[in-house]
Every structure is written in structure tokens, then in C-alpha cells.
C-alpha positions in Angstrom: -59.5 53.1 -74.3 -61.3 49.8 -75.9 -59.6 46.4 -76.3 -60.0 44.0 -79.4 -61.4 40.6 -78.5 -58.7 37.8 -78.5 -60.8 35.6 -80.7 -62.2 37.2 -83.8 -63.1 36.2 -87.0 -62.7 38.7 -90.3 -65.2 39.3 -93.1 -63.1 40.7 -96.1 -64.3 44.0 -97.1 -63.9 44.0 -100.9 -63.0 41.1 -103.2 -62.2 41.8 -107.2 -65.1 43.0 -109.3 -67.3 40.7 -110.5 -65.9 39.3 -113.7 -67.8 39.1 -116.8 -71.2 36.8 -116.8 -71.6 34.0 -118.5 -73.9 32.9 -121.3 -77.7 32.7 -119.6 -76.3 34.2 -116.4 -77.8 37.4 -114.6 -75.1 40.0 -114.5 -75.7 40.2 -110.9 -74.4 36.7 -109.7 -78.3 36.6 -108.4 -79.3 33.6 -106.9 -82.0 31.6 -105.2 -80.9 28.9 -102.9 -84.0 26.9 -101.7 -83.8 23.3 -99.3 -86.6 21.1 -99.1 -86.6 18.0 -96.8 -86.4 14.4 -98.2 -88.5 12.5 -97.5 -87.8 9.7 -94.9 -85.8 11.5 -93.1 -82.9 11.8 -95.4 -80.2 14.5 -95.4 -81.4 17.6 -96.5 -80.9 18.3 -99.8 -79.5 21.5 -101.3 -80.6 23.1 -104.7 -78.7 26.0 -106.1 -79.6 27.6 -109.6 -78.6 30.9 -111.0 -81.3 33.3 -112.2 -81.5 34.5 -116.0 -84.3 37.1 -114.9 -83.3 39.8 -111.9 -86.5 39.1 -110.7 -87.2 35.3 -110.8 -88.3 34.2 -107.0 -90.1 31.4 -105.6 -92.8 31.8 -102.5 -93.5 28.9 -100.4 -96.4 28.2 -98.4 -96.7 25.4 -95.6 -100.0 24.0 -94.1 -100.1 25.1 -90.5 -100.0 27.9 -90.0 -100.3 29.8 -93.2 -97.1 30.8 -94.2 -95.6 33.1 -97.4 -92.1 33.3 -97.7 -89.4 34.9 -100.2 -85.4 33.9 -100.4 -82.9 35.3 -102.4 -79.2 35.7 -102.2 -77.1 37.9 -104.6 -73.4 38.2 -104.8 -73.4 42.0 -104.6 -71.4 44.4 -107.0 -67.7 44.2 -105.3 -67.4 40.2 -104.8 -66.7 37.5 -107.2 -68.0 34.7 -105.4 -71.2 34.0 -102.7 -70.2 33.3 -99.8 -74.1 33.5 -98.3 -76.6 31.0 -98.3 -80.4 30.9 -97.3 -82.3 27.9 -96.3 -86.3 27.4 -96.1 -87.5 24.0 -94.9 -91.2 23.0 -94.9 -92.2 21.5 -91.5 -95.7 19.9 -90.2 -96.6 22.9 -88.8 -94.7 25.6 -90.1 -90.9 25.7 -91.4 -87.4 26.1 -90.8 -85.4 29.6 -91.8 -82.1 30.5 -92.0 -79.0 32.6 -93.3 -75.5 32.1 -93.3 -72.9 34.5 -93.8 -69.5 32.7 -94.6 -65.8 33.5 -94.2 -62.4 32.5 -94.5 -61.5 32.9 -98.2 -62.8 32.2 -101.4 -63.9 28.8 -101.1 -63.5 28.5 -97.1 -66.7 30.7 -96.9 -68.8 29.3 -99.5 -68.4 25.8 -97.9 -68.9 26.9 -94.3 -72.3 28.6 -94.8 -73.7 25.8 -97.2 -72.0 23.0 -94.9 -73.8 24.7 -92.1 -77.1 25.1 -93.2 -77.5 21.6 -94.7 -75.9 20.3 -91.3 -78.6 22.2 -89.5 -81.1 21.2 -91.7 -80.9 17.7 -91.9 -80.2 17.4 -87.8 -83.2 19.2 -86.9 -85.4 17.1 -89.4 -83.7 13.9 -87.5 -83.6 15.4 -84.1 -85.7 14.3 -81.0 -87.6 16.3 -78.3 -89.2 19.7 -78.6 -88.6 22.3 -80.8 -85.9 24.3 -79.1 -83.9 21.6 -77.9 -83.5 20.7 -81.6 -82.8 23.5 -82.7 -80.2 24.1 -80.1 -79.1 20.4 -81.3 -78.9 21.2 -84.6 -76.6 24.3 -84.4 -74.6 22.6 -82.4 -73.9 20.0 -85.0 -73.8 22.3 -87.6 -70.8 24.1 -85.8 -69.1 20.7 -85.5 -69.5 20.1 -89.2 -67.9 23.4 -89.8 -65.0 23.0 -87.6 -64.0 19.1 -88.6 -63.7 20.3 -92.2 -61.9 23.5 -91.8 -58.7 21.7 -92.3 -56.1 22.1 -95.6 -57.1 25.0 -97.2 -60.0 25.8 -95.2 -58.4 25.9 -91.7 -59.8 28.9 -90.3 -63.2 28.8 -91.8 -66.4 29.7 -90.3 -69.8 31.1 -90.6 -72.4 33.5 -89.1 -75.9 32.2 -88.5 -79.5 33.2 -87.9 -82.2 30.5 -87.6 -85.9 30.3 -87.2 -88.3 27.8 -86.5 -91.8 28.8 -87.0 -94.0 25.9 -85.0 -97.5 27.0 -84.8 -98.0 30.5 -82.7 -94.5 30.5 -82.0 -91.0 31.7 -83.2 -87.9 30.1 -81.8 -84.7 32.1 -82.8 -81.2 30.8 -82.9 -78.2 33.4 -83.2 -74.7 33.4 -83.9 -72.6 36.1 -85.5 -73.7 39.4 -87.0 -76.7 38.1 -89.4 -79.9 39.7 -87.9 -83.6 39.0 -87.6 -86.4 41.5 -87.3 -90.3 41.5 -86.7 -92.5 44.1 -88.1 -95.7 44.3 -86.1 -98.4 47.0 -85.7 -96.2 49.6 -87.7 -93.3 49.1 -86.1 -89.8 47.3 -87.1 -88.1 45.6 -84.1 -84.5 43.6 -84.4 -84.7 40.6 -82.5 -80.9 39.8 -82.6 -77.8 41.4 -81.4 -74.9 41.6 -83.1 -71.9 39.3 -82.0 -69.3 41.6 -83.3 -66.8 44.0 -81.9 -68.5 47.3 -83.0 -72.0 46.1 -81.9 -70.3 45.7 -78.2 -69.1 49.1 -78.2 -72.0 50.2 -79.1 -73.6 48.6 -76.0 -70.7 50.2 -73.9 -71.7 53.6 -75.3 -67.7 53.9 -77.3 -69.6 54.4 -80.8 -73.1 55.3 -82.1 -74.8 52.9 -84.5 -73.9 55.3 -87.2 -70.0 55.4 -86.2 -70.3 51.3 -85.8 -71.5 51.2 -90.0 -68.1 52.5 -90.9 -66.1 51.7 -88.8 -63.2 50.0 -90.2 -64.0 47.0 -88.2 -67.4 46.8 -88.8 -66.6 43.2 -90.0 -64.9 41.7 -87.1 -67.1 39.0 -85.5 -66.7 37.9 -81.9 -68.6 34.4 -82.4 -69.0 32.3 -85.4 -70.1 28.5 -86.0 -66.4 26.9 -86.8 -64.4 28.5 -83.9 -64.8 26.1 -81.3 -65.8 22.5 -80.3 -69.2 24.3 -78.1 -71.0 26.7 -79.9 -72.4 29.9 -78.0 -75.6 31.1 -79.3 -78.5 33.1 -78.2 -81.8 31.3 -78.3 -85.5 32.7 -77.3 -88.9 32.4 -78.6 -91.7 34.7 -79.0 -95.8 34.5 -79.8 -96.6 35.4 -83.1 -99.9 37.2 -84.2 -101.6 37.1 -88.0 -100.1 39.6 -89.8 -96.2 39.5 -88.3 -94.1 39.8 -90.8 -90.0 38.8 -90.3 -86.8 39.3 -92.2 -83.8 37.1 -91.8 -80.7 38.9 -93.6 -77.0 38.8 -93.8 -75.1 41.8 -93.0 -74.8 42.7 -96.4 -78.7 44.0 -96.1 -78.3 45.5 -92.2 -75.4 46.9 -92.7 -75.5 49.1 -95.7 -79.1 50.2 -95.8 -80.8 51.8 -92.6 -83.8 50.7 -90.6 -85.8 53.7 -92.6 -85.5 51.7 -95.6 -85.9 48.4 -94.1 -88.9 49.4 -93.1 -90.5 51.1 -95.9 -89.9 47.7 -97.9 -91.2 45.9 -95.3 -94.2 47.8 -94.7 -94.6 48.7 -98.4 -94.6 45.6 -100.4 -97.0 43.0 -99.2 -95.3 40.1 -101.5 -92.6 38.8 -99.7 -91.1 37.5 -103.0 -91.2 41.2 -103.8 -90.1 42.3 -100.7 -86.7 40.6 -100.8 -85.7 41.5 -104.4 -86.3 45.1 -103.4 -84.2 44.9 -100.1 -81.2 43.7 -102.1 -81.7 46.1 -104.9 -81.2 49.2 -102.0 -78.5 47.2 -101.1 -76.6 46.9 -104.1 -77.7 50.6 -104.9 -75.8 51.7 -102.0 -72.6 50.1 -103.7 -73.4 46.1 -103.1 -70.0 45.9 -100.8 -70.9 42.7 -99.4 -72.9 39.4 -100.7 -76.8 39.8 -99.7 -79.6 37.7 -98.3 -82.7 38.0 -97.5 -85.7 36.0 -96.1 -89.1 37.4 -95.9 -91.6 35.3 -94.1 -95.1 36.3 -93.4 -97.7 34.7 -90.8 -101.2 35.0 -92.1 -102.9 32.9 -89.9 -101.5 31.6 -86.5 -102.6 28.3 -84.4 -102.5 27.7 -80.5 -99.1 28.1 -79.0 -96.8 24.8 -78.3 -96.9 23.0 -75.2 -93.3 23.8 -74.3 -92.4 27.0 -72.5 -90.8 29.6 -74.6 -86.9 29.9 -74.2 -86.2 33.3 -72.7 -83.8 35.5 -74.1 -80.8 36.1 -71.7 -78.9 39.3 -70.8 -75.8 37.9 -70.5 -75.5 37.4 -74.3 -74.5 34.1 -76.3 -74.0 30.9 -73.7 -72.7 27.4 -74.5 -74.7 25.2 -76.4 -74.7 22.5 -73.1 -75.7 25.1 -70.5 -78.9 26.6 -72.5 -79.8 22.2 -72.8 -79.1 21.7 -69.5 -81.3 25.2 -68.0 -84.1 23.6 -70.9 -84.0 20.0 -69.6 -85.3 20.3 -66.0 -81.9 21.9 -63.9 -83.9 24.7 -62.8 -84.6 25.9 -59.4 -88.3 24.6 -59.5 -86.8 21.2 -60.4 -84.0 21.9 -57.6 -87.4 23.2 -55.5 -89.2 19.8 -56.2 -86.4 17.2 -55.5 -85.7 19.1 -51.8 -89.4 18.9 -51.1 -89.6 15.0 -52.3 -86.2 14.8 -49.8 -87.7 15.9 -46.8 -91.2 14.1 -47.1 -89.2 10.9 -47.6 -86.8 12.0 -44.4 -90.2 12.3 -42.8 -91.7 9.1 -43.5 -88.6 7.5 -42.7 -88.3 9.4 -39.4 -91.9 9.6 -37.6 -93.5 6.5 -39.1 -96.4 7.1 -36.7 -97.1 10.4 -38.9 -96.4 8.7 -42.5 -100.2 9.4 -43.7 -100.4 13.1 -42.4 -96.8 13.6 -43.8 -97.7 11.8 -47.2 -100.7 14.3 -47.7 -98.9 17.1 -46.7 -96.0 16.6 -49.0 -98.6 15.3 -52.0 -100.5 18.7 -51.4 -97.2 20.7 -51.2 -95.7 18.8 -54.5 -99.0 19.4 -56.4 -98.9 22.7 -55.9 -95.9 23.1 -57.1 -96.5 21.7 -60.2 -99.7 23.2 -60.8 -98.1 26.5 -59.9 -95.2 25.8 -62.7 -97.9 25.2 -65.1 -99.7 28.3 -64.5 -96.3 30.2 -64.8 -95.4 28.4 -67.9 -99.0 29.6 -69.8 -98.7 33.1 -68.4 -95.0 33.3 -69.6 -96.0 32.0 -72.6 -98.9 34.6 -73.6 -96.3 37.7 -72.4 -94.7 39.7 -75.4 -91.2 38.6 -75.1 -89.8 41.1 -77.7 -85.8 41.9 -76.7 -85.0 45.5 -75.9 -82.7 46.0 -78.9 -84.6 48.8 -80.6 -87.2 49.7 -82.9 -88.1 51.8 -85.7 -91.4 54.0 -86.6 -91.9 56.1 -89.1 -93.0 59.6 -88.9 -94.0 60.6 -92.2 -94.7 64.7 -92.8 -98.3 65.3 -92.6 -100.4 65.4 -95.9 -97.3 63.9 -97.6 -97.3 60.7 -100.3 -95.4 58.7 -97.3 -98.8 59.1 -95.4 -100.7 56.6 -97.6 -97.2 54.5 -99.1 -94.2 53.8 -96.8 -92.1 52.9 -99.7 -91.8 56.5 -100.7 -90.2 57.7 -97.4 -86.6 56.1 -99.2 -87.4 58.0 -102.1 -87.5 61.0 -100.4 -86.7 62.2 -97.0 -85.3 59.8 -94.5 -87.3 61.3 -91.3 -87.1 58.7 -88.6 -88.3 58.3 -84.9 -85.7 55.5 -83.6 -86.0 54.5 -80.0 -82.6 52.5 -79.9 -81.8 50.3 -76.8 -79.9 52.2 -73.9 -76.6 52.2 -75.8 -75.0 52.5 -72.2 -76.3 49.1 -71.3 -74.1 46.3 -70.7 -74.3 42.8 -70.5 -75.2 41.7 -67.3 
């Protein structure tokens, strides 16, 4: 027997069909939502417009490292309002990318998603410190903005969030809810995030399979979202990037509808990120388009050096409160406590044995120097390691001699032959 979580956020499955399009509006309700940073550190501004052509997109490039990205959001086939939102924000050494999937009714979900991304962008741009801390603080600010606006007719609104900061040769991922991030590297599609949802928990416990979870009646019940409580719970971690990496951020209107074989086919078969997002959304709509759909594809064309700060490590226990994450990043670590203990004993030795203060000082300084050097070496080695989460990956297995050998995109059109290497379904959070 399984239990239902006490705090959940439910996204409705079906709303009224799309109304007849207005003059000049594309029938699919497709929108391109882009945001750029305002000059002088002012609040990031949103520019949203309807697209007349179904294949009108936009590719954005930044200088360090060179990035190419495509963003598209679509209302789907069975919704009348698009409660998804997407964010692309150019940064001096990379970019900030995010997808939010709002919930809480017609106007409330749309407001929550857009408010969260507006606040995320402006808070990150105006923040101080290293990028991981700024990203966590920006997610918390977005959480408070949604929570404090949930009054009157907007009571109960919330939104999922998956955000990614590209900082030189590193990607930082912040995750709340069931929107997802993927990485295509070396012919393999890796899932980078673990859903904060009831069905995902049952899959981890071995009570449901991936296929059963995809069609379960409670698949839209998420256990974590922005706007639920004062302190946000999130997952935050980083990974080194390589030249040629391709990243995907998407709402569950995409990942919950099409299979990873189809995601791989488009991600590996379409070199243009702008066209890739259109094809992904078309695939979801071809399966009925039951939900709003948002996708961001990011290509890493070149990489620089890793940033100087240590990349945050993904915690197996799942989402943590933001203050716990920040405390662990700001020095409340075993190494810090060990250094403080060492300094304490050195000072005590100087007080108790003043006649040996020279020797005590030399030994203490040597031990402290060795500790700090060891920590720096460990951080460098740790940053260079592969830190991909063990959440499952997809590898194609084309038929010998078939067209799929040369064009991965045809796999979806012929046979869905997969070699799935999922994470251990029985593994529970420690």
C-alpha cells in the first residue's frame, strides 16, 4: 500500500479545447517567450509575442562560451491557456535558462510561472557572490514572489521550476517540481533531474514502472513547487561541460508525453536548436498535446576553463531547504570545523606552553597550510570528475543496415528499439 503525500500540488489534465484563433494568430497558440537583461542591473523584462508562422523561432548566442539555443512554448491541443513560461538571459560568461510550469487555475498558473521567471532573472542579475549561491538565492526570491502574490483569486497558485546557469565550462542546475533537464553527450541521453512527484516516488520505491507512471491518474500530482512555503526546497548541483554537449530543459508537457527514444531522435538528429524545439513540440502535439509544452535546447559550441568555485554536488536525499544548501556552501563544512579546531588547539598550546610557542606556532601553521592545500587539491580533482546523476540514460540500438544507422531521427518513424539503462528503481532516497 502506498500513501499520498500530505502536501501536493495538482495540475489539471484537460481544460476546454482551444478556441478559434484570432486574426493573425497561429492556431496552435505557439509563442516565443524571451527575456533579456536590462542595462544598469534593472529588473529583467519579459517580451512575449504570438507567432504568425508555426516555424518562427529565435536562436541566441553569447560570447563566452559560444552558445546556441532555441526556445519555444506552445499551448498544446487540449488547453485554452498557456501556463508554461521560458527564460533565456544572456550573461557575460554564459547564460541563464529556465522553464516554469504554473498551476492553480487559468490566470493563477500563468501568473505564477511568469512571476517566478521574472523574479529569478532579476534576482540572479542583481545578486552577489558565486553563481551557485546566487542561483539558490534567486530561486528562493522567486518562491517568495509567488507565495506573497497568492492572495484572493490566486490562492493556491504555484509553479515548477528547472533553471540552469552556464558559467564558462560548468552548468549549474536548480530544480523544483517535475520539469526536467537532459544532457546529450557522446551519443547518450542522460536525465539530469529527478521529478518531485508522487508517481516518481513510487517508481523509485519500485511500486510503479516508468510506463505505468506515464499513464497513471496521479501523474500530475507534484510534491514540491514554488509558492508552497516560506523556504523553498530545491536540488542544486553542477557538472563540467564539454564541447559538443547539448542540453534540454522542458516542462512535463513534453517529457511526460513522448518517450526518451523520441527525445533522443530529435536531440541527436537535428543540429539546429531552433528547429529542434519545434520538432519536439510537434511530436508532443502529435500525441494529443494534453498539456502546455515548453522546450529549451542549448548547444555548447566551445568551453572555457572551469570556474574557480567548487561545483555543488547532488545530494541523494532529494530536495533540501534553501538555507541548508546555502549554509553548506558558505563554509559550514567538516573541513571548516576541522580548521577551527586546529586553530583552537594551537592557541591553547600557545597559552599553556609559552616557552614552546615558536615550535607550536610552526607546527600549527604547517598543519593549517597542509589542510588548506589539500582542500584546494581536492576541489580541483572533484571539479574535473564526471558528476552525472545516476537517474537513467538512453542509448539507441539501431537495426544493422537500417536508415537509423545514419539518421537517428528516423528511429521514431520506424521502430522504437531502445536500450534503456534506468537507475535502480528500488533505490530510495537515503
